[in-house]
Every structure is written in C-alpha cells, then in structure tokens.
C-alpha positions in Angstrom: -28.6 -12.7 -120.1 -26.1 -13.2 -122.9 -26.4 -16.1 -125.3 -23.3 -18.2 -126.0 -21.5 -18.8 -129.3 -20.6 -22.5 -129.6 -19.8 -25.2 -132.2 -21.1 -28.5 -131.1 -19.0 -31.2 -132.8 -18.7 -35.0 -132.8 -22.3 -35.7 -131.9 -25.2 -37.3 -133.8 -27.5 -34.4 -134.6 -31.2 -34.7 -135.5 -31.7 -32.3 -138.5 -34.9 -32.0 -140.5 -33.7 -34.6 -143.0 -32.6 -37.1 -140.3 -29.9 -38.0 -137.9 -26.2 -37.5 -138.9 -22.9 -36.7 -137.3 -22.3 -33.1 -138.1 -21.5 -29.7 -136.5 -24.2 -27.6 -135.0 -23.3 -24.0 -134.3 -25.3 -21.2 -132.6 -24.6 -17.6 -131.8 -26.8 -14.8 -130.5 -29.5 -17.2 -129.5 -29.9 -18.6 -133.1 -28.6 -21.6 -135.0 -26.0 -20.5 -137.6 -24.6 -22.2 -140.7 -21.1 -20.7 -140.0 -18.8 -22.0 -137.3 -18.3 -19.6 -134.4 -14.8 -20.8 -133.5 -15.5 -22.2 -130.0 -15.6 -26.0 -130.3 -17.1 -28.4 -127.8 -16.6 -32.1 -128.5 -19.8 -34.0 -127.9 -18.7 -37.4 -129.1 -21.0 -40.0 -127.4 -24.0 -37.6 -127.3 -27.2 -37.0 -129.3 -28.2 -33.4 -130.2 -31.9 -32.9 -130.7 -34.4 -30.0 -130.9 -35.6 -28.8 -127.5 -38.8 -30.2 -126.3 -41.9 -28.0 -126.5 -44.4 -29.2 -123.9 -47.9 -28.3 -124.9 -49.6 -29.1 -121.6 -48.1 -29.7 -118.2 -49.5 -29.2 -114.7 -46.7 -31.0 -112.8 -45.7 -27.6 -111.4 -48.5 -27.7 -108.8 -46.2 -29.5 -106.3 -43.6 -26.8 -106.6 -46.1 -24.0 -106.0 -47.8 -25.6 -103.1 -45.7 -28.5 -101.7 -48.0 -28.6 -98.6 -51.4 -27.3 -97.9 -51.0 -23.6 -96.9 -47.4 -23.5 -98.0 -48.0 -21.1 -100.9 -46.3 -17.9 -99.8 -43.6 -17.3 -102.5 -45.2 -18.2 -105.8 -42.4 -16.9 -107.9 -39.9 -19.2 -106.1 -42.2 -22.1 -107.0 -42.2 -21.2 -110.6 -38.3 -21.0 -110.5 -38.2 -24.5 -109.0 -40.6 -25.8 -111.6 -38.5 -24.3 -114.4 -35.5 -26.1 -113.1 -37.3 -29.4 -113.4 -38.5 -28.5 -116.9 -34.9 -27.8 -118.0 -33.6 -31.0 -116.4 -36.1 -32.9 -118.6 -35.0 -31.2 -121.9 -38.0 -28.9 -122.1 -37.2 -25.5 -123.6 -40.7 -24.2 -124.1 -43.3 -25.1 -121.5 -47.1 -24.5 -121.5 -48.0 -24.3 -117.8 -51.6 -25.5 -117.6 -53.5 -23.9 -114.7 -57.0 -24.8 -113.7 -59.8 -22.2 -113.2 -62.3 -24.6 -111.6 -65.1 -25.1 -109.2 -62.8 -27.6 -107.5 -61.3 -24.7 -105.6 -58.0 -24.7 -103.7 -55.0 -25.1 -106.1 -57.5 -25.2 -108.9 -59.7 -22.3 -107.9 -59.9 -18.9 -109.6 -58.1 -17.1 -106.8 -55.1 -19.5 -107.0 -55.1 -19.2 -110.8 -54.7 -15.4 -110.5 -51.6 -15.9 -108.3 -50.1 -18.5 -110.6 -50.4 -16.3 -113.7 -49.1 -13.3 -111.8 -46.0 -15.3 -110.8 -45.4 -16.5 -114.3 -45.7 -13.0 -115.6 -43.3 -11.6 -113.0 -40.6 -14.3 -113.4 -40.7 -15.4 -117.1 -38.1 -12.8 -118.2 -35.7 -14.0 -115.5 -35.7 -17.7 -116.4 -34.2 -19.4 -119.4 -37.1 -21.8 -120.3 -39.9 -20.1 -122.4 -42.9 -20.3 -120.1 -46.4 -20.0 -121.7 -49.5 -19.8 -119.4 -52.5 -21.8 -120.3 -55.9 -21.4 -118.6 -58.0 -24.6 -118.1 -61.5 -23.2 -117.8 -64.3 -25.4 -116.3 -67.3 -24.7 -118.6 -70.0 -24.9 -116.0 -68.8 -21.8 -114.2 -71.4 -19.7 -115.9 -71.2 -16.8 -113.5 -67.5 -16.3 -114.5 -68.1 -16.0 -118.3 -68.6 -12.2 -118.4 -65.3 -11.4 -116.6 -63.1 -14.1 -118.2 -62.0 -12.2 -121.3 -60.8 -9.3 -119.1 -58.9 -11.7 -116.8 -57.3 -13.5 -119.6 -56.0 -10.2 -121.0 -54.9 -9.0 -117.6 -53.0 -12.2 -116.9 -51.3 -12.3 -120.3 -52.9 -15.6 -121.2 -53.3 -16.4 -124.9 -54.1 -20.1 -124.7 -57.4 -21.4 -123.2 -58.6 -25.0 -122.9 -62.2 -25.9 -122.0 -62.7 -28.6 -119.5 -65.7 -30.3 -117.9 -64.8 -32.5 -115.0 -68.2 -32.4 -113.3 -69.4 -36.0 -112.5 -72.6 -35.5 -114.5 -73.7 -39.1 -114.5 -73.6 -39.3 -110.7 -75.2 -35.9 -110.3 -78.0 -36.8 -112.7 -78.8 -39.8 -110.5 -78.7 -37.7 -107.4 -75.7 -39.6 -106.1 -72.7 -38.1 -104.4 -69.5 -38.7 -106.4 -66.7 -40.7 -104.8 -64.1 -38.7 -102.8 -66.5 -35.7 -102.4 -65.5 -35.1 -98.8 -61.7 -35.1 -99.6 -62.3 -32.8 -102.5 -64.3 -30.4 -100.4 -61.7 -30.3 -97.7 -59.0 -29.6 -100.2 -61.1 -26.6 -101.4 -61.6 -25.4 -97.9 -65.4 -26.1 -98.1 -67.9 -27.8 -95.9 -68.7 -31.2 -97.8 -72.4 -30.4 -97.7 -71.9 -27.0 -99.3 -69.5 -28.6 -101.9 -72.2 -31.1 -102.8 -74.8 -28.3 -103.2 -72.4 -26.4 -105.4 -71.9 -29.4 -107.7 -75.6 -30.0 -108.0 -76.2 -26.3 -108.8 -73.6 -26.3 -111.5 -74.9 -29.5 -113.0 -78.4 -28.1 -112.9 -77.5 -25.2 -115.2 -75.8 -27.4 -117.8 -78.3 -26.6 -120.5 -77.2 -23.0 -120.4 -73.5 -23.9 -121.1 -73.6 -24.3 -125.0 -75.1 -20.8 -125.6 -72.7 -19.2 -123.1 -69.8 -20.9 -124.9 -71.1 -19.7 -128.3 -71.0 -16.1 -127.0 -67.6 -16.4 -125.2 -65.5 -18.1 -127.8 -65.7 -15.4 -130.5 -64.7 -12.8 -127.9 -61.6 -14.8 -127.0 -60.9 -15.5 -130.7 -61.1 -11.8 -131.5 -58.4 -11.2 -128.8 -56.1 -13.7 -130.5 -56.5 -16.4 -127.9 -55.7 -20.0 -129.0 -58.3 -22.5 -127.8 -58.6 -26.2 -127.3 -61.0 -28.7 -125.9 -60.0 -31.3 -123.3 -61.0 -35.0 -123.1 -63.3 -35.2 -126.2 -65.2 -38.4 -125.9 -66.9 -38.8 -129.3 -66.8 -37.5 -132.9 -69.8 -35.4 -132.1 -67.9 -33.7 -129.2 -65.1 -32.8 -131.5 -67.4 -31.6 -134.3 -69.3 -29.4 -131.8 -66.1 -27.8 -130.6 -64.8 -27.3 -134.1 -68.0 -25.6 -135.1 -67.3 -23.1 -132.4 -63.8 -22.4 -133.7 -61.9 -24.6 -131.2 -59.4 -26.5 -133.3 -57.1 -28.1 -130.7 -58.1 -31.5 -129.4 -56.3 -32.2 -126.1 -56.2 -35.9 -124.9 -59.1 -37.4 -126.8 -60.6 -40.2 -124.8 -61.6 -42.4 -127.8 -60.3 -43.3 -131.2 -63.5 -41.9 -132.7 -62.8 -38.4 -131.3 -59.2 -38.5 -132.4 -60.2 -39.6 -135.9 -62.8 -36.9 -136.2 -60.1 -34.3 -135.2 -57.5 -35.7 -137.5 -59.8 -36.0 -140.5 -60.8 -32.4 -140.1 -57.1 -31.4 -139.7 -57.6 -30.3 -136.1 -54.5 -30.6 -133.9 -54.4 -33.7 -131.7 -52.4 -33.6 -128.5 -51.8 -36.9 -126.7 -50.4 -37.6 -123.2 -46.8 -38.8 -123.0 -47.5 -40.6 -119.7 -50.1 -42.7 -121.6 -47.3 -43.9 -123.9 -44.9 -44.6 -121.0 -47.5 -46.5 -119.0 -48.6 -48.5 -122.0 -52.1 -47.1 -121.8 -54.4 -44.6 -120.1 -54.7 -44.8 -116.3 -58.4 -44.0 -116.8 -59.1 -46.7 -119.4 -59.3 -44.3 -122.3 -57.8 -44.8 -125.8 -54.1 -45.9 -125.9 -51.8 -43.1 -127.1 -49.5 -45.7 -128.6 -52.4 -47.1 -130.7 -53.5 -43.7 -131.8 -49.9 -42.8 -132.9 -49.6 -46.1 -134.7 -52.7 -45.0 -136.7 -51.3 -41.6 -137.4 -53.8 -39.9 -135.1 -51.4 -37.7 -133.0 -49.6 -34.4 -133.7 -47.9 -33.9 -130.4 -47.1 -35.5 -127.0 -47.4 -33.5 -123.8 -46.1 -34.1 -120.3 -49.6 -33.8 -118.7 -48.7 -34.4 -115.1 -45.1 -35.8 -115.4 -42.2 -33.8 -117.0 -39.9 -36.8 -117.7 -42.5 -38.5 -119.8 -42.1 -36.7 -123.2 -38.5 -37.8 -123.7 -39.2 -41.3 -122.4 -42.3 -41.7 -124.6 -40.5 -40.6 -127.8 -37.6 -43.0 -127.1 -40.0 -45.8 -126.3 -41.8 -45.3 -129.7 -38.4 -45.6 -131.4 -37.4 -48.8 -129.5 -40.7 -50.4 -130.2 -40.4 -49.7 -133.9 -43.6 -47.6 -134.1 -41.7 -44.5 -135.2 -38.2 -43.6 -136.4 -36.4 -41.0 -134.3 -37.3 -38.1 -136.6 -41.1 -38.8 -136.4 -41.1 -39.7 -132.7 -39.1 -36.6 -131.7 -41.2 -34.5 -134.0 -44.1 -35.2 -131.6 -42.1 -33.2 -129.0 -40.7 -30.4 -131.2 -41.9 -29.6 -134.7 -45.4 -30.8 -134.1 -46.0 -28.7 -130.9 -44.3 -25.7 -132.6 -46.8 -25.9 -135.5 -49.8 -26.2 -133.1 -48.7 -23.1 -131.2 -47.8 -21.2 -134.3 -44.1 -20.9 -133.2 -42.3 -20.6 -136.5 -39.0 -19.8 -134.8 -38.4 -23.2 -133.2 -39.1 -26.9 -133.3 -36.2 -27.8 -135.7 -32.5 -27.5 -135.9 -31.9 -25.2 -138.8 -30.0 -22.0 -139.5 -32.0 -18.9 -138.4 -34.2 -20.7 -135.9 -33.8 -20.4 -132.1 -31.0 -22.4 -130.6 -33.4 -24.6 -128.5 -31.5 -27.8 -128.0 -31.5 -30.9 -125.8 -28.4 -33.1 -125.5 -28.8 -36.7 -124.5 -26.2 -39.2 -123.4 -26.2 -41.7 -126.2 -25.7 -44.6 -123.8 -28.2 -43.8 -121.0 -30.4 -41.5 -123.1 -30.8 -39.2 -120.1 -30.6 -35.4 -120.5 -27.1 -34.1 -120.2 -27.7 -30.5 -121.2 -30.6 -28.2 -122.2 -30.1 -25.0 -124.2 -32.9 -22.5 -124.7 -32.3 -19.6 -127.1 -28.6 -20.2 -126.9 -28.4 -20.2 -123.1 -27.9 -23.2 -120.9 -30.8 -24.0 -118.6 -29.4 -27.3 -117.5 -25.9 -28.8 -117.6 -24.5 -31.8 -115.9 -21.6 -34.3 -115.8 -19.2 -34.8 -118.6 -20.6 -32.0 -120.8 -19.9 -29.4 -118.1 -16.3 -30.6 -118.0 -15.9 -30.5 -121.8 -17.4 -27.0 -121.9 -15.0 -25.6 -119.3 -12.1 -27.3 -120.9 
C-alpha cells in the first residue's frame, strides 16, 4: 500500500510546542518539513497526533458477535480495525485474555485471536499490537507460556488475577458463577471445583512468577500488572521487573508507581463516566494529581478521544497535556520512538477532528488513510 504525499493547510495543528495554524506535510509515510505540492484545505479542523491505545478489548464483539459465531477470525479483526480507525486510533494494543474463565477468554481462543492478528496485520492500515492478559493462577500453563508467546508474536504481557479470592476463602460461590460456567461451556459444578482448585494453589504463584518473568524479560517481552490495589502490590511487581501499572485501583497504588517512575495507564471510560464503574479510584482525580501517563480505551474505543477533550473542557489539562495522554505518553511506554508527536521524520500518524463537533473526520496511519468521511473526502478529491 502506497503512502500519500499531502500538505494539510488551514487547520489548527497540535505540535510539540502547542496548537497553532500551520501547514503539516507528509510523504512516504513520514512527516516532512518541506511541502509536497498537493494541498488540502482543512480550515475548520483540528490536526492532532494519532491515538495510541495501550489496552483495548472492545474487539471481542467483532470476533464473536454471538456464541458459536467465530468462524472467520480474520474478518473479525478487520471489522475491529475499522472501528479503531473511526475513533482516531492509529496504533492499537489488542488485549486478549488467557484465563481460567474459558470461552472467549480461554487459552484456545487466545491462540486463534493471535493467529488472526498475525495473519492480517500487514493488510490493515492501523498498527495492531497483540497483548496477552495472563491469569496468574494458571500454574499448569507457566512452563509452556514463553514458547506460546514467541509463537504468537506477542511482546507485551500483562498479569491479571480475577479470581474471587475473598469468596473462595470463605467457601462461598461467587455471584454469576452459573452464567460464567455456561459461557465457558462448563458444568457449573465443575467450574466451581476449578475455581476452588486454582485458589487453593495461590501460595505457589509468587515463586512461579519469579521464575517466569525473567524468562519473558530475556525474550524482550514488555510486562505490566493489572488492577494493583495497594502500594505493596506495586512494589512487589516492580521488584520482579514489571514496570507498567495498568488501571491501579487506588491512589496509593498509583502514587507508588509514579514515585518509582513506573508507567501508569488509566482507563479512558473512567474519565468519561466521571468515575470507576467498580468504585475504584477516579481517573480524573489521579490525572489532576499528576498520577497518570496514558489513557487507554479499555472496553470502549470512542472513550480516549472523548476523555481527553473532557479534561480540556473541565480545565484539568490544556490540549497538549490531555492529548499527550493518548499519543506521546503511550508511545514512550511502548518504546515507540517513531510516533506520538507531529514532527519531521516521525510517522505520519494523524487524527483530524471537526473543530465544531470534535468528532473524527479522518484518520491517517503511516501516511495512509484508514478512515475518511464527509467534507474532508470532498476536499481531498477536489
């Protein structure tokens, strides 16, 4: 696919030093300082760095819109990529569970998802990055995990623990157990036995992690922890070499990460909703205290753009800082030095917003349009 050569003129462009009306040119997939000669008038629009989404699992409904309807996984990835592009996302971390929950979150489904991403990523415009979300109580899977990660082309692993340990410690069945079992295709009694067995081996998990993490690190795998609840949680993960803190549940956990210069990823839906749907720390409050490095879509791809603009409207951040949570901040966390800002020599990853509605009008990844609508399409053809 050939990248375009265009001069975007007349728009307000968010450069590293702030927003100003200026020309932005790109050619060969890169931003250039010299004009290319093909002008497109974007008066009435904002030109911003493309969104880098560090964690999103909203693609599940594209891959399996109904139970059993999972025949063409690559078609599902293509459909998900279209939604990513429509929301200004130019680099997307696709977060797939590897969990005892089974079904769409089981190991077998994960293998199919990662194979589909691997097979289709060269054909789509958005840069798709696979992330494995590994449930840490799956002790019988530790030995084979590094090999699977290498086979699937996964270089980003996040550790989760979604077992309802408090209920299990009391010998009580967790809520929604029957529905969860049926989704996994299990008998509810067998599912209950599985949860109890996994919980019963919890004391073995720390030593297993201490053995696994260095193996993954030696293979160049980036690692994060999910839902840290306390400063002790974060310090434990950091001691293991896991320096990304995804969706900390409390201010204490976020502060511990920030003070140690670990990367803190917050949920954009938390900002849009005005708080966590689970009663955890407010992302708005954490950002106000300087305790967030990036916002991620989590389960809702429109939320990153909306969250950044809400932070601006509320006066919590100016546009450069708010949008930096979607672009430059995520780029630094992933070590992507070729994107995240609009500057000569960097990838032409660009999102164009209608200044009036603030909706996405066009998305450009590495100099190629992944999404285009309305008036901009007319101007481009003209």
